[in-house]
N, C-alpha and C positions, 0 to 999 in steps of 0.2 A: 876301299878294299884293304885287305891285310897282306897284300903281296903274294897271294896264293898262286898267281899266274906267272911267277918269276922263274919257275923251272918246269921241266917236262918229265914224264915217266913213260917208258915203254913197258907195258904189262903183257907178258905172254902166259897163256893158260892152256891146260889140257886136262880132260877128265881121265883118270887112271883106268876106269872101266870103259873099254872101247864101245860097249853097247849103250853107254849113257849119253843122253842129250841134255844140254844145259841151255838156259836162256842167260846170256851174258849182257850186262849193261853197265852203266856207271850212274852214280847218284851224286847230287850236290849236297851242300851242307844241311839243307832242310829235308833231304830224302827224295827230291824230285828226280825220277829216272830219265836217262837220256835214250838214245837210239838203242834198240834191242836186237840181238842176233841170236840165232839158235844153231848149235853145233856141238862138236866133241872137243874142238880146240880152236884157238884163235889168238888175237892180240888186240891191244887197245893203246892208243896214244892219248895220254891224259895230262892235265896240269894238276897242281896241288889243290885245286878247287873241287876236284871230283875223286870219288872212291869207287873201285870196281865192285860189282855185285853180281851174284850168280843164283839161279834157281834151277833145281833139278826137275826135269820133266819125267813123266811116267815112262819107264823103260819097257821095251818089248820082252826082255827076259825076266820081268817081274821084280828086279832089284829096286830098292827104295833108298839106296845109300851109295855114294861114290866119293872118292877123294879127288880133289882138284889140285894139281901142281901149278904153282904160280912163280914166275921169275920176273923181278922188277929191276929195271935199269933207270937210274935217275940222271938226267942231263941238266947241268947248271950253266948259266951264262958265264962267259969268261969275265974276269975282273977288269 
């Protein structure tokens, strides 16, 4: 391994359009998705081996586009 599991990330996300529903997941280096959840907002606890991924579902109000705000906190081990 390349040490990608040596730190943790707290990823908080929210769709700006309150009517939007997203499928949120994480993918590894080769694109294999992890557990998926559906919602308007949420959080993920990841290591450096994974990347957050989102898919917009069809909305009841007909919109096909939304912004997603994302906040990332990185946690490193103490020296």
